[in-house]
C-alpha positions in Angstrom: 10.8 29.1 -77.4 10.9 31.5 -80.9 14.7 30.7 -81.1 13.8 26.5 -80.9 10.7 27.2 -83.4 13.5 28.9 -86.0 15.7 25.8 -85.8 13.0 23.5 -86.0 11.8 25.3 -89.0 15.5 25.4 -90.6 16.2 21.6 -89.6 13.0 20.6 -91.7 14.3 23.0 -94.6 17.5 21.1 -94.2 16.2 17.7 -94.0 14.4 18.3 -97.5 17.3 19.2 -98.9 19.1 15.9 -98.0 21.3 17.9 -95.8 20.6 15.1 -92.8 23.5 15.6 -90.3 22.9 19.4 -90.7 19.2 18.9 -90.3 19.8 16.6 -87.0 22.1 18.9 -85.5 19.7 22.0 -85.8 16.7 19.7 -84.5 18.7 18.7 -81.6 19.9 22.3 -80.8 15.7 23.1 -81.0 15.4 20.4 -78.3 18.2 21.7 -76.0 16.6 25.5 -76.4 13.0 24.1 -76.0 13.0 20.3 -74.3 9.1 20.4 -73.4 7.9 21.2 -77.1 6.5 18.1 -78.7 7.2 19.1 -81.7 10.9 19.5 -81.4 11.3 16.4 -80.1 9.1 14.8 -83.1 11.2 16.6 -85.4 14.4 15.5 -84.0 13.1 11.8 -84.3 12.6 12.5 -88.0 15.8 13.9 -88.7 17.5 11.1 -86.7 15.4 8.3 -88.3 16.9 9.8 -91.8 20.0 9.3 -90.6 19.4 5.8 -89.6 19.0 6.1 -85.9 15.8 4.2 -85.6 16.4 3.7 -81.9 17.4 7.6 -81.4 14.3 8.5 -83.3 12.1 6.1 -81.1 13.1 7.6 -77.9 12.2 11.4 -79.3 8.7 10.4 -80.8 8.1 8.7 -77.1 9.5 11.8 -75.3 6.8 13.7 -77.6 4.1 11.5 -76.8 4.5 12.0 -73.1 4.7 15.6 -73.3 1.4 15.6 -75.4 -0.3 12.2 -75.6 -3.3 13.9 -77.7 -0.9 14.5 -81.2 -1.5 12.1 -83.6 1.9 12.2 -85.5 4.3 11.3 -82.7 2.5 7.6 -82.8 2.9 7.5 -86.5 6.4 8.1 -86.4 7.0 5.8 -83.8 4.7 3.3 -85.9 6.8 3.9 -88.5 10.3 3.3 -86.5 8.7 0.0 -84.8 8.1 -1.8 -88.5 11.8 -0.8 -89.1 12.5 -2.5 -85.9 10.1 -5.5 -86.8 8.0 -4.9 -83.9 4.6 -5.3 -86.3 2.1 -5.7 -83.5 3.3 -2.7 -81.4 3.4 -0.6 -84.9 -0.4 -1.5 -85.2 -1.5 -0.5 -81.6 0.6 2.7 -82.3 -1.3 3.7 -85.5 -4.6 2.9 -84.2 -3.5 5.3 -81.4 -2.6 8.0 -84.5 -5.5 7.2 -86.5 -8.1 7.7 -83.4 -6.3 11.3 -82.7 -6.5 12.1 -86.4 -8.5 10.1 -89.0 -7.1 11.9 -91.8 -3.6 10.2 -91.2 -4.9 6.9 -92.6 -4.9 8.6 -96.5 -1.0 8.3 -96.5 -0.7 5.2 -94.7 -1.1 2.4 -97.1 1.9 3.8 -99.2 4.1 4.8 -96.2 7.1 2.8 -97.2 7.9 2.2 -93.4 4.4 0.3 -92.9 5.2 -2.1 -95.8 5.8 -5.0 -93.3 2.2 -4.5 -92.5 0.6 -4.3 -95.7 -0.6 -7.7 -95.9 -2.1 -8.2 -92.5 -5.7 -7.9 -92.0 -5.4 -5.6 -88.8 -3.5 -3.1 -91.0 -6.4 -3.0 -93.6 -8.8 -2.7 -90.8 -7.4 0.3 -89.6 -7.1 1.9 -92.7 -10.8 1.4 -93.5 -11.5 3.0 -90.1 -12.1 0.0 -87.9 -10.3 0.3 -84.9 -8.2 -2.8 -83.3 -9.8 -4.7 -80.2 -8.7 -3.5 -76.9 -5.9 -5.5 -75.5 -6.6 -7.4 -72.5 -5.7 -5.8 -69.2 -3.3 -8.4 -66.8 -6.5 -8.7 -65.0 -8.4 -10.3 -67.9 -5.5 -13.0 -68.4 -6.7 -16.2 -67.1 -4.7 -17.6 -64.4 -2.1 -20.3 -65.1 -2.8 -23.9 -64.1 -2.2 -24.3 -60.6 -1.1 -27.5 -61.1 1.8 -26.8 -63.1 2.8 -24.3 -60.7 3.0 -26.6 -58.0 6.6 -27.7 -56.3 7.2 -31.2 -56.3 5.3 -33.0 -53.2 8.9 -34.4 -51.7 10.0 -30.7 -51.4 13.0 -31.7 -53.9 13.4 -29.3 -57.2 13.0 -31.7 -60.3 15.9 -33.3 -61.5 17.9 -32.0 -64.7 17.8 -33.6 -67.7 
């Protein structure tokens, strides 16, 4: 674990210096040394997103969340990745989860470049003001489909193709 922490710290320095590929290589090494440390996964995700690998970054943020769902930063970073992917509703839900874990994270969100697609959304403004999103309905809360539209034709034949 100590070597992994050193690699993670080195990766962060390299990223700040703009040496993005080297940072990603160091961060990957940290994950290989200690794959169960969420900060290693989060940092590797940051390195990958800096290289434009949004899918890879999202996988690392998801891994960090799976390892420790109480940490706010991986939710925030995954929200940024989802914005880059155009998955805005998911990004809002992830931000809500991040802000519930660490309300201070709201402070930088308004000016976060990755969150720009959310700026004009009422739900985003509500989150910034400290109002959580309403809960999503559980599958059991979804009204049943109209039974009439589910019925097969009474003669047992499939409808004719148009």
